[in-house]
C-alpha positions in Angstrom: 48.0 83.3 -202.5 48.2 82.2 -206.1 46.3 84.4 -208.6 44.1 81.8 -210.2 43.7 83.7 -213.5 47.4 83.9 -214.0 47.6 80.2 -212.9 44.9 79.3 -215.5 46.7 81.2 -218.3 50.0 79.5 -217.5 48.4 76.1 -217.7 46.6 77.0 -220.9 49.9 77.9 -222.5 51.6 74.7 -221.1 48.8 72.5 -222.4 48.9 74.1 -225.8 52.6 73.6 -226.2 52.9 70.1 -224.7 53.1 67.1 -226.9 52.1 63.9 -225.1 53.1 65.3 -221.7 56.8 65.4 -222.6 57.3 69.1 -222.1 58.7 68.7 -218.6 61.5 71.2 -219.2 59.1 74.0 -220.0 56.8 73.0 -217.1 59.8 73.2 -214.8 60.8 76.6 -216.2 57.3 78.0 -215.7 56.1 76.4 -212.4 59.4 76.0 -210.5 61.9 78.6 -211.8 59.7 81.5 -213.0 56.7 81.5 -210.7 58.0 79.3 -207.8 54.5 77.8 -207.5 56.1 74.3 -206.8 59.6 73.0 -206.1 61.6 70.7 -208.3 60.9 67.7 -206.1 57.1 68.2 -206.4 57.6 68.4 -210.1 59.5 65.1 -210.3 57.1 63.4 -207.8 54.1 64.5 -209.8 55.6 63.3 -213.0 56.4 59.9 -211.5 52.9 59.7 -210.1 51.5 60.5 -213.5 53.5 57.6 -215.0 52.1 55.1 -212.6 48.4 56.2 -212.8 46.1 54.9 -215.5 45.1 57.5 -218.1 47.1 60.5 -219.4 50.5 60.8 -217.7 50.0 64.6 -217.5 47.3 64.2 -214.9 50.3 65.3 -212.9 49.2 68.9 -213.7 46.3 68.3 -211.2 48.9 67.4 -208.6 50.9 70.5 -209.4 47.8 72.7 -209.1 46.8 71.1 -205.8 50.4 71.5 -204.4 50.4 75.2 -205.4 46.9 76.3 -204.5 44.8 73.5 -203.0 41.6 72.3 -204.6 40.9 75.5 -206.6 44.5 75.2 -208.0 43.9 71.6 -209.0 40.7 72.4 -210.8 42.2 75.5 -212.4 45.3 73.7 -213.6 43.4 70.7 -215.0 40.8 72.8 -216.8 43.5 75.2 -218.2 45.8 72.4 -219.3 43.2 70.1 -221.0 40.3 72.4 -222.0 41.7 74.5 -224.8 43.9 71.7 -226.0 40.9 69.4 -226.4 39.2 72.1 -228.5 42.3 72.6 -230.7 42.8 68.9 -231.1 39.2 68.4 -232.2 39.6 71.1 -234.8 43.0 69.6 -235.9 41.4 66.2 -236.4 38.7 67.6 -238.7 41.4 69.5 -240.8 43.7 66.5 -240.8 41.0 64.2 -242.1 40.0 66.6 -244.9 43.6 67.3 -246.0 45.6 64.2 -245.1 46.7 63.4 -248.6 48.2 66.8 -249.2 52.1 67.0 -249.3 52.2 69.8 -246.8 50.4 67.6 -244.2 52.9 64.8 -244.7 55.9 67.2 -244.5 54.4 68.8 -241.3 54.0 65.4 -239.7 57.6 64.4 -240.6 58.9 67.7 -239.2 57.3 67.0 -235.9 59.3 63.8 -235.3 62.7 65.3 -234.5 61.0 68.1 -232.5 59.2 65.4 -230.4 62.6 63.7 -229.8 64.2 66.9 -228.6 61.3 67.6 -226.2 61.5 64.1 -224.8 65.3 64.4 -224.2 64.8 67.8 -222.5 62.2 66.3 -220.2 64.4 63.3 -219.4 67.3 65.7 -218.5 65.0 67.7 -216.1 63.9 64.6 -214.3 67.4 63.1 -214.1 68.8 66.4 -212.7 66.2 66.2 -209.9 66.1 62.5 -209.3 69.5 61.1 -210.0 71.6 62.7 -207.3 74.0 60.0 -206.3 76.1 57.2 -207.8 73.6 54.5 -206.6 70.7 56.4 -208.1 72.6 56.7 -211.4 73.4 53.0 -211.4 69.7 52.2 -210.7 68.5 54.6 -213.5 71.1 53.1 -215.9 70.0 49.5 -215.0 66.3 50.4 -215.5 67.2 52.1 -218.9 69.1 49.0 -220.1 66.3 46.7 -219.0 63.7 48.7 -220.9 66.0 49.1 -224.0 67.4 45.6 -224.3 64.6 43.3 -223.0 60.9 42.9 -223.2 60.3 43.3 -219.5 57.0 45.2 -218.8 57.8 48.8 -218.0 55.5 48.8 -215.0 57.6 45.9 -213.5 60.8 47.9 -214.1 59.3 51.1 -212.5 58.0 49.2 -209.5 61.2 47.2 -209.1 63.3 50.4 -209.3 61.0 52.0 -206.7 61.3 49.2 -204.3 65.1 48.9 -204.7 65.4 52.7 -204.4 63.4 52.6 -201.2 65.6 49.8 -199.8 68.7 51.7 -200.7 67.3 54.9 -199.2 67.4 56.9 -202.5 
């Protein structure tokens, strides 16, 4: 049985260090590798589900909580991930509005850009390691990437098309 207090604190920490839900590498480290609350496939499936659902893509944390500890886990994970972050975000907006013209605020914002890029890359590598396990899967992922990068095809069409093609190929 999962200790819900420990579970809550883990999700509080994950929520506070995640930027736009891109911290998949740290989520994997905590939930899969350190605690073993979920497996890598559940992580990847939850992330994919979060991408398809309307709203924040990190609603996947509710899925992770449910997979680990049922309904109490789902509620605990969601409250832990979003509650403290919402409070910190509200405070940050007030501070940002008051001090937005200061040079340190501009420097801070610019410093976050490469950090965000690194976090996104780490998340992509975690998902690729779990999901791209064969040459056909790699070719499908590469084709989807090229479509998204080089065309104006709607990303939902690419995701759904890749899902259908992957299912037909047995990936």
